[in-house]
C-alpha positions as CSV (number, residue, x, y, z in Angstrom):
1,M,-4.7,-18.7,6.2
2,K,-2.1,-19.1,9.0
3,L,0.0,-16.0,9.7
4,H,3.6,-16.2,10.8
5,L,6.8,-14.3,11.0
6,G,8.9,-14.3,7.8
7,K,12.6,-14.7,7.0
8,S,15.3,-13.0,9.1
9,R,15.8,-9.3,8.5
10,K,19.2,-10.0,7.0
11,C,17.8,-12.3,4.4
12,L,15.0,-9.9,3.5
13,D,17.5,-7.0,3.2
14,N,19.0,-8.8,0.2
15,D,15.7,-8.5,-1.7
16,Q,15.2,-5.0,-2.9
17,N,11.5,-5.7,-3.7
18,V,10.5,-6.4,-0.1
19,P,8.1,-3.6,1.1
20,S,8.8,-2.0,4.4
21,Y,6.6,0.0,6.9
22,K,7.0,2.0,10.0
23,I,4.5,1.4,12.8
24,A,4.4,3.1,16.2
25,L,2.9,1.7,19.4
26,F,1.4,4.2,21.9
27,G,-0.4,3.7,25.2
28,D,-0.3,4.0,29.0
29,E,2.3,2.3,31.1
30,K,1.9,-1.4,31.9
31,V,-0.6,-2.1,29.1
32,G,1.7,-4.6,27.4
33,K,3.1,-2.7,24.3
34,S,6.6,-4.2,24.8
35,S,5.1,-7.6,25.5
36,I,3.2,-7.6,22.2
37,L,6.5,-6.8,20.3
38,R,8.3,-9.4,22.3
39,R,5.7,-12.0,21.1
40,L,6.4,-10.9,17.6
41,Q,10.1,-10.8,17.8
42,K,11.0,-13.6,20.2
43,K,7.8,-15.6,20.4
44,S,7.9,-15.4,24.2
45,F,6.5,-13.6,27.2
46,S,8.1,-12.2,30.2
47,Y,6.3,-11.4,33.5
48,E,9.0,-8.9,34.5
49,Y,8.1,-5.3,33.9
50,E,10.7,-2.8,32.7
51,P,9.6,0.7,31.8
52,T,10.2,1.6,28.2
53,I,11.9,4.9,27.3
54,S,12.1,4.3,23.5
55,E,12.8,1.1,21.6
56,V,12.9,0.2,17.9
57,Y,12.4,-3.3,16.6
58,D,12.9,-4.5,13.0
59,I,10.7,-7.5,12.4
60,S,10.0,-9.5,9.2
61,F,6.3,-10.4,8.9
62,K,4.5,-12.5,6.3
63,S,0.8,-11.4,6.1
64,S,-2.3,-13.2,4.9
65,D,-1.6,-12.1,1.3
66,G,1.5,-14.3,1.3
67,L,3.9,-11.5,1.0
68,A,6.8,-10.8,3.4
69,R,7.4,-7.3,4.7
70,I,9.9,-5.6,6.9
71,I,8.2,-3.7,9.7
72,T,10.0,-1.2,11.9
73,F,8.2,-0.9,15.2
74,F,8.6,2.1,17.5
75,D,7.8,1.2,21.1
76,T,7.1,4.5,22.9
77,S,7.1,5.2,26.6
78,G,3.9,5.1,28.6
79,S,5.4,6.6,31.7
80,I,7.3,9.5,30.3
81,E,5.4,12.1,28.4
82,C,7.2,13.9,25.5
83,P,4.6,15.5,23.2
84,P,7.1,16.8,20.6
85,M,8.7,13.4,20.2
86,A,5.4,11.6,20.2
87,R,4.1,13.9,17.3
88,L,7.4,13.3,15.4
89,T,7.0,9.5,15.7
90,M,3.3,9.7,14.7
91,T,4.3,11.7,11.6
92,K,7.1,9.6,10.3
93,C,5.2,6.3,10.8
94,E,2.7,5.1,8.2
95,A,0.5,3.6,10.9
96,N,-0.1,3.8,14.6
97,I,-1.3,1.2,17.1
98,V,-2.7,2.4,20.4
99,V,-2.8,-0.2,23.2
100,Y,-4.8,-0.2,26.4
101,S,-5.5,-2.9,29.0
102,V,-9.0,-4.4,29.4
103,T,-8.2,-4.5,33.2
104,S,-7.9,-0.7,33.4
105,K,-10.5,1.9,32.4
106,K,-7.8,4.6,33.0
107,S,-5.6,3.1,30.3
108,L,-8.6,3.3,27.8
109,E,-9.0,7.0,28.6
110,V,-5.3,7.5,27.9
111,A,-5.7,5.6,24.7
112,N,-8.6,7.8,23.7
113,R,-6.5,11.0,24.2
114,K,-3.7,9.4,22.1
115,L,-6.2,8.6,19.3
116,N,-7.3,12.2,19.3
117,E,-3.7,13.4,19.1
118,I,-3.0,11.0,16.2
119,S,-6.1,12.3,14.4
120,K,-5.0,15.9,14.8
121,T,-1.4,15.1,13.8
122,K,-2.0,12.7,10.9
123,G,-5.3,14.0,9.7
124,P,-8.4,12.0,8.7
125,G,-7.9,8.7,6.9
126,S,-4.7,7.7,8.6
127,V,-4.1,4.0,9.5
128,C,-4.7,3.4,13.2
129,L,-5.6,0.4,15.3
130,L,-7.0,0.4,18.9
131,V,-5.8,-2.8,20.7
132,G,-7.3,-4.1,24.0
133,N,-4.6,-6.2,25.6
134,K,-5.0,-8.9,28.3
135,S,-8.1,-10.4,26.8
136,D,-7.3,-13.7,28.5
137,V,-8.3,-12.4,32.0
138,A,-11.4,-13.6,33.8
139,A,-14.6,-11.6,33.3
140,N,-14.6,-10.2,36.9
141,A,-11.1,-8.8,36.3
142,R,-12.2,-6.7,33.4
143,E,-12.8,-3.0,33.7
144,V,-13.4,-2.5,30.0
145,S,-15.9,-4.7,28.0
146,F,-15.3,-5.6,24.3
147,E,-18.3,-3.4,23.4
148,C,-16.9,-0.4,25.3
149,G,-13.6,-0.7,23.5
150,L,-15.3,-1.0,20.2
151,K,-17.4,2.1,20.9
152,Y,-14.2,4.1,21.5
153,A,-12.7,2.8,18.2
154,V,-15.8,3.6,16.2
155,N,-15.9,7.2,17.7
156,N,-12.2,7.6,16.6
157,K,-12.8,6.0,13.2
158,C,-10.1,3.3,13.7
159,A,-10.0,-0.5,13.6
160,Y,-10.3,-2.5,16.8
161,L,-9.1,-5.8,18.2
162,E,-8.6,-7.5,21.6
163,V,-5.4,-9.5,22.0
164,S,-3.4,-11.3,24.7
165,A,0.4,-11.1,24.7
166,L,0.4,-13.7,27.5
167,K,-1.5,-16.3,25.6
168,N,-0.4,-15.2,22.1
169,I,-4.0,-14.5,21.0
170,N,-4.6,-12.3,17.9
171,I,-1.1,-10.8,18.0
172,L,-0.3,-11.6,14.4
173,N,-3.9,-10.8,13.4
174,A,-3.5,-7.3,14.8
175,I,-0.4,-6.6,12.6
176,D,-2.1,-8.2,9.6
177,I,-5.0,-5.8,10.0
178,V,-2.6,-2.8,9.9
179,V,-0.7,-4.2,7.0
180,K,-3.9,-4.7,5.0
181,K,-5.0,-1.2,5.6
182,L,-1.6,0.2,4.6
183,V,-1.6,-1.9,1.4
184,D,-5.2,-0.6,0.6
185,L,-4.2,3.0,1.3
186,N,-1.1,2.8,-0.9
187,R,-3.2,1.2,-3.7
188,T,-5.7,4.0,-3.5
189,K,-3.0,6.6,-3.5
190,K,-1.5,5.1,-6.7
191,K,-4.9,5.1,-8.4
192,V,-5.4,8.7,-7.5
193,L,-1.9,9.6,-8.7
194,S,-2.4,7.7,-11.9
195,R,-5.8,9.4,-12.5
196,S,-4.3,12.8,-11.8
197,K,-1.4,12.2,-14.2
198,S,-3.9,11.0,-16.9
199,D,-6.1,14.1,-16.4
200,Y,-3.0,16.3,-16.6
201,N,-1.8,14.6,-19.8
202,K,-5.3,15.0,-21.3
203,T,-5.3,18.7,-20.3
204,N,-1.9,19.2,-21.9
205,D,-3.1,17.4,-25.1
206,K,-6.1,19.6,-25.3
207,S,-4.0,22.7,-24.7
208,L,-1.6,21.6,-27.4
209,L,-4.4,20.9,-29.8
210,T,-5.9,24.3,-29.2
211,Y,-2.5,25.9,-29.7
212,R,-2.1,24.1,-33.0
213,R,-5.6,25.0,-34.2
214,R,-4.9,28.6,-33.3
215,S,-1.6,28.5,-35.1
216,V,-3.3,27.1,-38.2
217,S,-6.0,29.8,-38.0
218,L,-3.4,32.5,-37.8
219,T,-1.5,31.1,-40.7
220,Q,-4.6,30.9,-42.8
221,L,-5.5,34.4,-41.8
222,N,-2.0,35.6,-42.8
223,I,-2.3,33.9,-46.2
224,T,-5.7,35.4,-46.8
225,K,-4.4,38.9,-46.0
226,Q,-1.4,38.5,-48.3
227,S,-3.7,37.4,-51.1
228,E,-5.9,40.5,-50.6
229,D,-2.9,42.7,-50.6
230,F,-1.7,41.2,-53.9
């Protein structure tokens, strides 16, 4: 199924049933985080590099399940470290995407540290995707193989994909992977909540039944005692 961007944000805002998610992008400087978001938002690519301080993008996205969603992306700085702000962003976002460049082994090490930080902040089971950008480069320009990136992803228990913001390769697929994981996670949470509520109701029913039986027993005991006294 072909993936594409959905309606405009303004149109989707009129529909109260449209799900929304918050997703943060982390990674070293010059790995292409902003270029990935530019591809999603403007369907274009710019060769000019402008360091990011902090940017927020609202983008409508229609995933492979056919449903449109509003996604707020938080583009974080790769050149300026601010651990408290980074942890706050990780916490308030439902999912995190960590980007590195396949042309830089250093950027993969930075990504690995960020994955560890996300795991400590969000705990096990959080939705996370490791993305290797610039997959379009020639083999001799690579410093990180596909297998090496995959190994880091497996070690950090997160999904993995190589993309190219320049050639527009796998950009939509990357977001679709994250959305699918969020949908599955929410579905699991609802099942657990529903099961817990059902167990709670059963426990209350049993407690009420026990109370009623005890009340009946006490009543019978009282009647028997009154009969004996008579």
